[in-house]
C-alpha positions in Angstrom: -88.3 -28.6 -13.7 -86.5 -25.4 -12.8 -84.8 -23.3 -15.4 -81.3 -24.4 -14.4 -82.2 -28.0 -15.3 -83.2 -27.3 -18.8 -80.9 -28.5 -21.6 -79.0 -25.6 -23.2 -80.7 -24.0 -26.2 -78.0 -25.3 -28.6 -78.8 -28.9 -27.5 -82.5 -28.4 -28.0 -82.0 -26.8 -31.4 -79.9 -29.7 -32.5 -82.8 -32.0 -31.7 -85.5 -29.8 -33.3 -83.5 -29.1 -36.5 -83.6 -32.8 -37.4 -87.4 -33.0 -37.0 -88.7 -29.8 -38.7 -90.4 -30.0 -42.1 -90.2 -26.7 -44.0 -92.6 -26.0 -46.9 -92.4 -22.9 -49.1 -95.5 -20.8 -49.6 -94.2 -17.9 -51.7 -90.8 -16.4 -52.7 -90.1 -13.4 -54.9 -88.4 -10.1 -55.5 -90.5 -6.9 -55.5 -89.6 -3.4 -56.6 -91.0 -0.6 -54.5 -93.0 1.8 -56.6 -94.6 4.1 -53.9 -93.4 4.9 -50.4 -95.6 3.2 -47.7 -95.6 2.5 -44.0 -97.8 -0.4 -43.2 -99.0 -2.6 -40.3 -99.8 -6.2 -40.7 -100.0 -9.6 -39.1 -98.6 -12.7 -40.8 -101.4 -15.2 -39.8 -100.4 -18.4 -41.6 -96.7 -18.4 -42.4 -93.3 -17.4 -41.2 -91.6 -14.8 -43.4 -88.0 -13.7 -44.0 -87.5 -10.4 -45.8 -84.3 -9.0 -47.3 -84.0 -5.3 -47.8 -81.9 -5.5 -50.9 -81.8 -1.9 -51.9 -83.5 1.3 -50.7 -84.7 3.0 -47.5 -86.6 0.9 -45.0 -87.6 1.3 -41.3 -89.4 -0.5 -38.6 -91.8 0.3 -35.7 -93.9 3.3 -35.1 -90.6 5.1 -34.3 -89.5 4.4 -37.9 -86.1 3.0 -36.8 -83.9 2.7 -39.9 -83.1 -0.7 -41.3 -79.7 -1.2 -43.0 -79.6 -1.9 -46.7 -78.9 -5.6 -47.2 -80.2 -6.6 -43.7 -83.0 -9.1 -43.0 -86.2 -9.1 -41.0 -87.7 -12.3 -39.7 -91.4 -12.4 -38.9 -92.7 -15.5 -37.1 -96.3 -16.5 -37.9 -98.9 -14.6 -35.9 -96.7 -11.5 -35.2 -97.9 -8.0 -35.9 -95.2 -5.8 -37.4 -94.9 -2.2 -38.6 -92.5 -1.8 -41.6 -92.0 1.1 -44.0 -90.2 2.0 -47.2 -89.4 5.4 -48.6 -89.3 8.2 -49.1 -89.1 8.1 -52.9 -88.6 11.4 -54.7 -89.2 13.4 -51.5 -92.7 11.9 -50.9 -93.7 10.9 -47.4 -94.8 7.3 -47.0 -98.5 6.6 -46.8 -99.8 4.9 -43.7 -101.7 1.7 -44.5 -103.2 -1.0 -42.3 -103.3 -4.1 -44.4 -106.5 -5.3 -42.7 -108.2 -2.4 -44.5 -106.1 -2.5 -47.7 -106.0 -5.8 -49.4 -103.9 -4.6 -52.4 -100.8 -3.6 -50.5 -98.5 -5.5 -52.8 -100.0 -4.4 -56.1 -100.5 -0.7 -55.1 -97.0 -0.1 -53.6 -94.7 -2.7 -55.2 -94.4 -4.8 -58.3 -92.9 -8.3 -58.8 -89.6 -8.5 -60.7 -87.7 -11.6 -61.9 -85.0 -12.9 -59.6 -83.1 -13.9 -62.7 -83.1 -10.3 -64.1 -80.7 -7.4 -63.7 -81.3 -6.3 -60.1 -78.3 -4.1 -59.5 -79.8 -1.0 -61.2 -83.1 -1.1 -59.1 -82.8 1.5 -56.3 -85.7 0.2 -54.2 -85.9 -3.6 -54.0 -86.7 -6.2 -51.5 -87.1 -10.0 -51.5 -88.9 -12.4 -49.2 -89.6 -16.0 -48.6 -92.8 -17.1 -46.9 -92.8 -20.6 -45.5 -94.2 -23.0 -43.0 -92.1 -24.8 -40.4 -93.7 -27.8 -38.8 -92.1 -29.8 -35.9 -92.7 -33.5 -35.8 -95.2 -33.0 -38.6 -97.5 -31.6 -36.0 -96.7 -28.2 -34.5 -95.9 -24.8 -36.1 -92.4 -24.4 -34.7 -91.6 -20.6 -34.6 -95.0 -19.7 -33.0 -94.2 -22.1 -30.2 -91.1 -20.0 -29.4 -93.2 -16.9 -29.0 -90.3 -14.9 -30.5 -90.8 -11.3 -31.5 -89.9 -10.3 -35.0 -86.3 -9.5 -35.2 -83.7 -7.9 -37.5 -80.7 -9.9 -38.9 -77.6 -8.0 -40.1 -76.4 -8.3 -43.7 -75.3 -11.9 -44.4 -73.9 -12.8 -47.8 -74.7 -16.5 -47.4 -78.3 -15.9 -46.4 -78.7 -13.3 -49.2 -77.4 -15.7 -51.8 -79.6 -18.5 -50.5 -82.7 -16.3 -50.7 -82.0 -15.4 -54.3 -81.6 -19.0 -55.2 -84.9 -19.8 -53.6 -86.6 -17.0 -55.5 -85.0 -18.1 -58.8 -86.1 -21.7 -58.3 -89.6 -20.7 -57.4 -90.1 -18.8 -60.7 -90.1 -21.9 -62.9 -91.5 -25.4 -62.6 -88.3 -27.1 -63.6 -87.3 -30.8 -63.1 -86.5 -31.5 -59.4 -87.8 -28.1 -58.3 -89.5 -29.4 -55.1 -86.3 -31.3 -54.0 -84.0 -28.3 -54.6 -86.4 -25.9 -52.8 -86.6 -28.3 -49.8 -82.8 -28.4 -49.6 -82.6 -24.6 -49.8 -85.3 -24.1 -47.2 -83.7 -26.5 -44.8 -80.4 -24.6 -45.2 -82.2 -21.3 -44.6 -83.8 -22.6 -41.4 -80.3 -23.8 -40.2 -79.0 -20.3 -40.7 -81.9 -18.9 -38.8 -81.3 -21.3 -35.9 -77.6 -20.4 -35.9 -78.5 -16.7 -35.6 -81.0 -17.4 -32.8 -78.5 -19.6 -31.0 -75.9 -16.8 -31.1 -78.2 -14.2 -29.4 -78.8 -14.8 -25.6 -82.1 -12.8 -25.8 -83.4 -15.1 -28.5 -82.1 -18.3 -27.0 -84.1 -18.0 -23.8 -87.5 -18.9 -25.2 -86.0 -22.1 -26.7 -85.2 -23.5 -23.2 -88.9 -23.6 -22.3 -89.5 -26.1 -25.2 -87.8 -28.9 -23.4 -91.2 -30.6 -23.1 -91.1 -31.2 -26.9 -88.3 -33.7 -26.5 -90.6 -35.9 -24.3 -90.4 -39.4 -25.9 -94.0 -40.0 -25.0 -95.2 -37.0 -26.9 -93.1 -37.9 -29.9 -94.4 -41.4 -29.8 -98.0 -40.2 -29.9 -97.4 -37.7 -32.7 -95.6 -40.2 -34.9 -98.1 -43.0 -34.3 -101.0 -40.6 -35.3 -99.2 -39.5 -38.4 -98.6 -43.1 -39.5 -102.0 -44.5 -38.5 -104.7 -41.9 -39.3 -107.0 -44.6 -40.8 -107.1 -46.6 -37.6 -109.1 -46.1 -34.4 -107.2 -43.4 -32.4 -109.0 -43.3 -29.1 -107.5 -42.0 -26.0 -107.1 -45.6 -24.8 -105.1 -46.5 -27.9 -102.9 -43.5 -27.5 -102.3 -44.4 -23.8 -100.9 -47.7 -24.9 -98.6 -46.0 -27.4 -97.3 -43.6 -24.7 -97.3 -46.1 -21.9 -99.4 -44.0 -19.7 -102.9 -44.5 -18.2 -106.1 -44.0 -20.1 -107.2 -41.4 -17.7 -103.9 -39.4 -17.9 -103.1 -39.4 -21.7 -105.5 -36.6 -22.6 -104.3 -34.4 -19.7 -100.7 -35.2 -20.6 -101.1 -34.2 -24.3 -103.0 -31.0 -23.5 -100.6 -29.9 -20.8 -97.7 -30.1 -23.4 -99.4 -28.8 -26.5 -102.3 -26.6 -25.3 -104.8 -28.6 -27.3 -106.9 -31.7 -26.7 -105.7 -35.0 -28.1 -108.9 -35.7 -30.1 -109.0 -32.2 -31.6 -105.4 -32.7 -32.7 -106.2 -36.1 -34.3 -109.1 -34.6 -36.2 -107.1 -31.7 -37.5 -104.4 -34.1 -38.7 -107.0 -36.2 -40.5 -108.5 -33.2 -42.2 -105.1 -31.9 -43.2 -104.2 -35.2 -44.7 -107.6 -35.3 -46.4 -107.0 -31.9 -48.0 -103.6 -33.2 -49.3 -105.2 -36.4 -50.7 -108.1 -34.6 -52.4 -105.6 -32.4 -54.3 -103.3 -35.2 -55.4 -105.2 -38.5 -55.9 -108.4 -39.2 -57.9 -110.4 -41.0 -55.2 -113.8 -39.9 -54.2 -114.6 -37.8 -51.2 -116.1 -40.8 -49.5 -113.0 -42.9 -50.2 -110.6 -40.2 -48.9 -112.7 -39.8 -45.8 -112.3 -43.5 -45.0 -108.6 -43.3 -45.8 -108.1 -40.8 -43.0 -110.3 -42.5 -40.4 -113.7 -40.9 -40.9 -116.4 -43.6 -41.0 -119.2 -41.1 -41.8 -118.7 -39.2 -45.0 -121.4 -36.7 -44.2 -119.7 -35.9 -40.9 -116.4 -35.6 -42.6 -117.7 -33.1 -45.1 -119.2 -30.9 -42.4 -115.9 -30.9 -40.4 -113.9 -30.3 -43.6 -116.1 -27.3 -44.4 -115.7 -25.9 -40.9 -111.9 -26.3 -41.0 -111.1 -25.0 -44.5 -114.2 -22.9 -45.3 -114.6 -24.8 -48.6 -116.4 -27.9 -49.6 -114.5 -31.2 -50.0 -116.3 -31.8 -53.3 -115.1 -28.5 -54.6 -111.5 -29.5 -53.9 -112.1 -33.0 -55.4 -113.5 -31.4 -58.6 -110.7 -28.9 -59.0 -113.1 -25.9 -58.6 -110.9 -24.3 -55.9 -107.2 -23.9 -56.1 -105.4 -23.8 -52.8 -101.7 -23.4 -52.1 
């Protein structure tokens, strides 16, 4: 399919926006206590930062960022950000791969419900996961670079509400956060759609609207305990047994059976943290007939023993 035949980005975004599940990982305000210029990669989550108050800059050229603006960092992107100077001090250069205490040494958390106006150097952030069809991390698929967003009162208010709700475990917290996060992603989509240079990568995701792919993904999600052979998936997608594996890999970049196993292990992790069943029972619930094999694969995937999760010896977010 040539580029001219792709549906417009707005049309694709309208499809994707209905099928993305957004989960919060962390959200808070932090006060800058020491000027720093740091380089880091966000390996597991997408992040949206608001530069509420103070002096901030990006890139090795230290391009200034306007107070009140935002910076979106898709999962897997390396970025260079800085803050300062404070009291005439030059920022320290830090690579976070070599400095694990970047947050504690250069910033400190503050309550989103407190008096923030008097703080001269303040930023807030929301770290989150966005999964399309309960299967694919969405923003990494776009291969977008990190980008700056101008000051936006609606987005700023929304981020503060997310940070406030994250601070306390109040009744309905998860439902409210889910609504806020969905709204935040809608605003991100609107901004992306408004910028031609950001719209272009969306057009190449037309393949994700293929009904055969969606059928496979949804069937796997709803039937993890069943036999999910390539032959079974071929029947779901109405393609040949020989072609289904090639079809899935050509669209997603991963093999069908690897994808199925990862979905089973992810569901197992969720179950081990939320229900009292034994490791053997959970393994069977997600389609592993051999509990010992399940335990080995679980350890390889998460670098932690399934029994440790079951017994509550390891806390994971």
